[in-house]
ROSE-4610 file (N, C-alpha, C; in Angstrom, 1 decimal, always signed):
// ROSE-4610
residu = [G/G/G/E/E/E/E/E/E/F/F/F/R/R/R/A/A/A/K/K/K/G/G/G/A/A/A/N/N/N/V/V/V/Q/Q/Q/L/L/L/G/G/G/P/P/P/G/G/G/M/M/M/N/N/N/V/V/V/A/A/A/R/R/R/V/V/V/A/A/A/N/N/N/N/N/N/G/G/G/R/R/R/N/N/N/F/F/F/E/E/E/Y/Y/Y/M/M/M/S/S/S/G/G/G/E/E/E/D/D/D/P/P/P/Y/Y/Y/L/L/L/G/G/G/S/S/S/V/V/V/M/M/M/V/V/V/P/P/P/A/A/A/A/A/A/I/I/I/E/E/E/G/G/G/I/I/I/Q/Q/Q/S/S/S/Q/Q/Q/G/G/G/I/I/I/I/I/I/A/A/A/N/N/N/A/A/A/K/K/K/H/H/H/F/F/F/I/I/I/N/N/N/N/N/N/N/N/N/Q/Q/Q/E/E/E/T/T/T/N/N/N/R/R/R/Y/Y/Y/G/G/G/D/D/D/N/N/N/A/A/A/V/V/V/V/V/V/D/D/D/E/E/E/R/R/R/T/T/T/M/M/M/M/M/M/E/E/E/I/I/I/Y/Y/Y/M/M/M/P/P/P/P/P/P/F/F/F/E/E/E/S/S/S/A/A/A/V/V/V/K/K/K/N/N/N]
num = [1/1/1/2/2/2/3/3/3/4/4/4/5/5/5/6/6/6/7/7/7/8/8/8/9/9/9/10/10/10/11/11/11/12/12/12/13/13/13/14/14/14/15/15/15/16/16/16/17/17/17/18/18/18/19/19/19/20/20/20/21/21/21/22/22/22/23/23/23/24/24/24/25/25/25/26/26/26/27/27/27/28/28/28/29/29/29/30/30/30/31/31/31/32/32/32/33/33/33/34/34/34/35/35/35/36/36/36/37/37/37/38/38/38/39/39/39/40/40/40/41/41/41/42/42/42/43/43/43/44/44/44/45/45/45/46/46/46/47/47/47/48/48/48/49/49/49/50/50/50/51/51/51/52/52/52/53/53/53/54/54/54/55/55/55/56/56/56/57/57/57/58/58/58/59/59/59/60/60/60/61/61/61/62/62/62/63/63/63/64/64/64/65/65/65/66/66/66/67/67/67/68/68/68/69/69/69/70/70/70/71/71/71/72/72/72/73/73/73/74/74/74/75/75/75/76/76/76/77/77/77/78/78/78/79/79/79/80/80/80/81/81/81/82/82/82/83/83/83/84/84/84/85/85/85/86/86/86/87/87/87/88/88/88/89/89/89/90/90/90/91/91/91/92/92/92/93/93/93/94/94/94/95/95/95/96/96/96/97/97/97/98/98/98]
x = [-21.2/-21.0/-21.7/-23.2/-23.9/-23.8/-23.4/-23.2/-21.8/-20.9/-19.9/-20.1/-20.6/-20.5/-21.3/-22.4/-23.1/-22.3/-21.3/-20.2/-18.9/-19.2/-18.4/-17.2/-16.7/-15.8/-15.5/-14.7/-14.3/-13.5/-13.4/-13.1/-13.4/-13.5/-14.3/-12.9/-12.3/-11.7/-12.6/-12.6/-13.3/-13.9/-13.8/-14.4/-13.1/-13.3/-12.3/-12.4/-11.5/-11.2/-10.6/-10.1/-9.4/-10.4/-9.7/-10.7/-10.0/-11.4/-11.2/-10.5/-9.4/-8.4/-8.3/-7.9/-8.1/-9.4/-9.7/-11.0/-11.3/-10.2/-10.2/-9.6/-9.2/-8.7/-9.9/-9.0/-10.2/-10.5/-10.2/-10.8/-11.6/-12.1/-12.8/-14.3/-14.7/-16.2/-16.2/-14.8/-15.1/-14.8/-14.2/-14.2/-15.7/-15.6/-16.6/-17.0/-15.7/-15.6/-16.0/-16.1/-16.0/-14.8/-15.6/-14.5/-14.7/-15.5/-15.6/-15.1/-13.8/-13.3/-14.1/-14.9/-15.9/-16.4/-17.5/-18.6/-17.8/-16.8/-16.0/-15.6/-15.3/-15.2/-16.2/-17.6/-18.8/-19.2/-19.1/-19.5/-18.5/-17.3/-16.9/-16.7/-16.5/-16.9/-18.2/-19.6/-20.6/-20.5/-20.1/-19.6/-18.9/-17.5/-16.7/-17.7/-18.4/-19.3/-20.2/-20.7/-22.0/-21.2/-20.1/-19.3/-18.9/-18.7/-18.2/-19.2/-20.5/-21.4/-21.7/-21.5/-22.0/-20.6/-19.6/-18.6/-17.8/-17.6/-16.7/-15.7/-14.3/-13.3/-13.6/-13.4/-13.1/-12.2/-11.4/-10.2/-10.5/-10.1/-10.4/-9.0/-9.1/-8.0/-8.2/-7.6/-6.0/-5.1/-3.9/-2.8/-3.2/-3.0/-3.5/-2.3/-3.3/-2.9/-2.2/-2.8/-2.7/-4.0/-4.0/-5.5/-4.8/-4.0/-3.9/-3.0/-3.9/-3.7/-2.3/-2.3/-1.0/+0.0/+1.3/+2.2/+2.5/+1.3/+0.9/+2.3/+3.3/+4.2/+5.5/+5.9/+6.6/+6.4/+5.1/+4.9/+5.0/+5.3/+5.8/+4.6/+3.7/+2.9/+3.1/+3.6/+4.2/+3.1/+2.7/+1.5/+2.0/+1.9/+2.3/+1.3/+2.1/+1.3/-0.2/-0.5/-1.5/-2.9/-2.3/-3.2/-3.4/-2.5/-2.9/-3.8/-3.2/-4.0/-5.4/-6.1/-7.3/-7.9/-7.7/-8.1/-8.0/-6.9/-6.9/-6.6/-6.8/-6.6/-7.9/-8.8/-10.1/-10.6/-10.8/-11.6/-10.6/-9.3/-8.5/-8.5/-8.5/-8.3/-9.7/-10.9/-11.9/-12.6/-11.7/-11.5/-11.1/-10.2/-9.5/-9.7/-10.5/-11.1/-12.5/-13.0/-14.7/-14.3]
y = [-24.7/-25.5/-26.8/-26.5/-27.4/-27.9/-27.0/-27.3/-27.9/-27.4/-28.2/-29.8/-29.7/-31.3/-32.1/-31.6/-32.1/-32.7/-31.7/-32.4/-33.1/-33.3/-34.4/-33.7/-32.5/-31.8/-31.6/-31.5/-31.2/-30.2/-29.4/-27.9/-26.5/-26.1/-24.5/-23.3/-23.1/-22.0/-20.7/-20.4/-19.0/-19.2/-18.3/-16.8/-16.2/-15.1/-14.3/-13.0/-12.5/-11.7/-10.2/-9.9/-9.0/-7.9/-6.6/-5.3/-4.5/-4.4/-4.0/-2.4/-2.3/-1.1/-0.5/-1.4/-1.0/-1.5/-0.3/-0.6/-1.6/-1.7/-2.7/-3.8/-4.2/-5.7/-6.8/-7.6/-8.6/-9.5/-9.2/-10.0/-9.6/-8.5/-7.9/-8.6/-8.8/-9.7/-10.8/-11.6/-12.3/-11.8/-10.8/-10.3/-9.9/-10.5/-10.0/-8.9/-8.2/-7.0/-5.6/-5.8/-4.5/-3.6/-2.7/-1.4/-1.3/-2.2/-2.0/-2.9/-2.9/-3.9/-4.3/-3.5/-3.8/-5.0/-4.4/-5.7/-6.9/-6.8/-8.1/-8.6/-8.2/-9.0/-9.7/-8.9/-9.9/-10.5/-10.4/-11.7/-12.9/-12.5/-13.6/-15.0/-14.5/-15.6/-16.7/-16.0/-16.2/-17.4/-16.7/-17.7/-19.0/-18.5/-19.9/-21.2/-20.2/-21.3/-22.0/-21.5/-21.9/-23.1/-22.7/-23.7/-24.4/-24.8/-25.9/-26.3/-26.1/-26.8/-27.9/-27.8/-28.8/-30.1/-29.8/-30.9/-30.4/-29.0/-28.7/-27.8/-27.9/-27.3/-25.7/-24.6/-23.3/-22.7/-22.6/-22.2/-20.3/-19.7/-18.6/-17.8/-17.2/-16.4/-15.0/-14.4/-14.4/-13.7/-13.9/-13.4/-11.6/-11.3/-10.0/-8.9/-8.1/-6.8/-7.7/-8.7/-9.4/-9.0/-7.6/-7.1/-6.2/-6.5/-6.4/-6.8/-7.1/-8.1/-7.8/-6.1/-6.0/-6.2/-7.0/-7.0/-8.0/-8.9/-9.3/-10.1/-10.8/-11.6/-11.1/-9.5/-8.7/-7.5/-7.3/-6.2/-6.1/-5.0/-5.2/-4.1/-4.6/-4.2/-3.2/-2.0/-1.3/-0.4/-0.7/-0.3/-0.3/+1.2/+1.2/+0.5/-0.2/-0.7/-0.2/+0.9/+1.5/+0.9/+1.5/+1.1/-0.4/-1.1/-2.5/-3.3/-2.9/-3.4/-2.7/-1.5/-0.8/-1.3/-1.5/-1.2/-2.8/-3.2/-4.7/-6.0/-5.8/-7.1/-7.3/-6.6/-7.1/-8.1/-8.4/-9.5/-11.2/-10.9/-11.9/-12.5/-11.5/-11.3/-12.0/-11.7/-12.3/-13.7/-14.0/-15.3/-16.6/-15.9/-16.9/-16.8/-15.8/-15.5/-15.9/-15.8/-16.1/-17.6]
z = [-7.7/-7.2/-7.8/-8.0/-8.2/-9.7/-10.5/-12.1/-12.4/-11.5/-11.5/-11.0/-9.7/-9.5/-10.3/-11.3/-12.2/-13.7/-13.6/-15.1/-14.4/-13.1/-12.8/-12.3/-12.2/-11.6/-10.0/-9.6/-8.1/-7.8/-8.5/-8.4/-9.7/-8.7/-9.6/-9.3/-10.8/-10.9/-10.3/-9.2/-8.9/-7.3/-6.6/-7.3/-7.5/-8.4/-8.8/-7.8/-7.5/-6.2/-6.1/-7.6/-7.6/-7.8/-7.3/-7.5/-8.9/-9.9/-10.7/-11.1/-11.5/-11.6/-13.0/-13.8/-15.0/-16.0/-16.5/-16.9/-18.4/-18.9/-20.1/-19.8/-18.9/-18.1/-18.7/-19.4/-20.2/-19.0/-17.5/-16.9/-15.9/-16.2/-14.9/-14.6/-16.4/-15.8/-14.2/-14.0/-13.6/-11.9/-11.8/-10.3/-10.0/-8.5/-7.6/-7.2/-7.0/-6.1/-6.8/-8.4/-9.1/-8.8/-8.6/-7.9/-6.3/-5.8/-4.3/-3.7/-2.8/-1.9/-0.8/-0.2/+0.8/+0.2/-1.0/-1.3/-1.7/-2.2/-2.4/-1.0/-0.3/+1.4/+1.5/+1.3/+1.8/+1.2/-0.6/-1.3/-1.7/-1.9/-1.9/-0.7/+0.7/+1.4/+1.0/+0.5/+0.5/-1.0/-1.8/-3.1/-2.9/-1.8/-1.7/-0.9/+0.4/+0.9/-0.1/-0.7/-1.7/-2.4/-3.2/-4.0/-2.9/-2.2/-1.2/-0.7/-0.5/+0.5/-0.8/-1.9/-2.8/-3.2/-2.3/-2.5/-3.4/-4.1/-5.0/-4.4/-4.6/-3.8/-4.6/-3.8/-4.6/-4.5/-5.8/-5.9/-6.5/-5.2/-5.3/-5.6/-6.7/-7.5/-7.9/-8.6/-9.2/-7.7/-8.1/-7.3/-7.0/-5.6/-5.3/-6.2/-6.9/-7.8/-9.1/-9.4/-10.7/-11.8/-11.6/-12.2/-13.7/-14.7/-16.1/-16.8/-17.9/-18.9/-19.6/-20.5/-21.3/-20.6/-21.4/-20.6/-19.2/-19.5/-17.6/-17.3/-18.3/-18.0/-17.6/-17.9/-17.3/-16.9/-16.4/-15.5/-14.3/-13.7/-11.9/-11.5/-10.7/-9.9/-9.1/-8.7/-7.5/-7.1/-5.6/-5.0/-3.6/-3.1/-1.6/-0.8/+0.1/+1.1/+1.5/+2.3/+2.5/+1.2/+0.0/-1.0/-1.1/-1.1/-1.3/+0.2/+1.1/+2.5/+2.4/+1.9/+2.2/+0.9/-0.4/-1.4/-2.0/-2.3/-2.8/-2.5/-0.4/+0.2/+0.5/+1.0/+1.7/+1.1/-0.2/-0.7/-0.3/-1.1/-0.2/+1.1/+2.4/+3.3/+4.0/+3.4/+3.5/+3.1/+2.2/+1.6/+2.7/+3.1/+4.3/+5.6/+6.3/+7.3/+7.6/+6.9/+6.6/+6.1]
């Protein structure tokens, strides 16, 4: 947040919350969760609080289950509800609740 404020920005595009599923996804470096949804659910709210404590808007991203770059505009992520709720949802849910 502090760096963005110094640049005169008012929004930071982050934190990235997706759980790394595809090893060669070009955006894995952005995601706070790595492969651990619990880790993301703990780290994401702290990152948002830190960013917003500097008067910067945190834009938590990307869409849930948007974790594949190949054919990203035509791909259909088919994930059963249990997997989505237990693996992919925790960082997103925590960002909203905390």
